[in-house]
C-alpha distance (Angstrom), angle and dihedral (degrees) to the residues before:
residue distance angle dihedral
M1 . . .
L2 3.81 . .
V3 3.75 116.8 .
K4 3.72 114.4 -161.2
R5 3.81 136.4 173.4
L6 3.73 116.1 -117.7
D7 3.76 125.3 -174.2
H8 3.72 96.5 -79.3
A9 3.77 105.0 1.9
Y10 3.83 148.7 31.4
E11 3.73 119.3 -107.7
F12 3.79 121.0 -149.9
G13 3.83 105.2 -165.8
S14 3.77 138.1 178.3
M15 3.71 141.8 154.8
T16 3.78 120.0 -118.4
N17 3.86 118.5 -105.8
D18 3.72 92.6 -99.8
G19 3.88 94.9 45.9
A20 3.72 94.5 -121.6
F21 3.74 98.7 115.4
M22 3.84 139.7 33.3
V23 3.85 110.4 -144.6
S24 3.68 123.9 -162.1
L25 3.70 131.5 -171.1
T26 3.83 111.2 -164.8
L27 3.77 125.4 -162.0
H28 3.81 107.4 -162.4
D29 3.79 120.8 -152.7
D30 3.81 89.7 -111.3
G31 3.66 90.8 61.2
T32 3.84 100.8 -105.4
E33 3.79 118.4 130.3
T34 3.84 127.7 -149.4
L35 3.81 137.1 -175.0
S36 3.78 119.7 -143.7
T37 3.88 120.2 -173.0
M38 3.83 114.5 -166.7
P39 3.83 118.5 -173.2
L40 3.74 113.7 -139.4
G41 3.76 124.7 -136.1
C42 3.85 96.7 24.5
K43 3.78 136.9 67.5
V44 3.77 100.7 -112.0
A45 3.81 123.7 122.6
Y46 3.76 129.0 -165.9
A47 3.79 122.9 -155.4
P48 3.81 113.8 -111.7
L49 3.81 114.7 -100.7
N50 3.90 122.5 -132.2
L51 3.96 110.0 -123.8
K52 3.80 129.2 -157.7
K53 3.71 113.1 -97.9
G54 3.72 110.7 -90.5
T55 3.87 96.3 30.4
I56 3.75 93.3 117.0
K57 3.81 92.1 51.6
M58 3.71 91.3 48.7
T59 3.76 92.5 45.3
I60 3.82 98.6 50.4
G61 3.82 95.4 38.0
K62 3.73 133.5 -120.6
G63 3.90 97.7 -77.8
R64 3.75 93.1 49.6
W65 3.75 91.7 46.0
A66 3.90 89.9 51.1
N67 3.82 88.5 52.4
F68 3.84 93.3 46.9
L69 3.97 90.2 51.7
R70 3.89 89.5 50.5
M71 3.85 86.7 49.8
K72 3.77 90.1 51.0
E73 3.81 92.3 46.2
M74 3.75 90.9 52.4
G75 3.83 94.8 48.5
I76 3.97 94.8 -115.9
T77 3.65 109.2 158.6
T78 3.72 101.1 -166.7
M79 3.85 129.4 38.8
F80 3.76 136.6 167.2
V81 3.82 116.0 -137.5
D82 3.78 117.2 -162.8
R83 3.87 121.2 -124.1
H84 3.79 121.2 -72.0
S85 3.68 117.5 -87.0
R86 3.83 135.9 161.6
E87 3.86 112.3 -72.7
């Protein structure tokens, strides 16, 4: 998963295991969270879905969330987070 700073948000992006979709979880500066799913190889677009606050933290896990917060405090704008595993 690649985490990168956008103009007014942090984007957590990853491809699905089969490579058919790019999935992005976005944490906006106002605290809102959205999910965007983009199929690869075809011209179809889905509207972003609004998520409950805390969904990204729950999805990536406590350890990765703590690493993200350290990245944010240090002003790092791009970070790679390893694949999900049990914590």
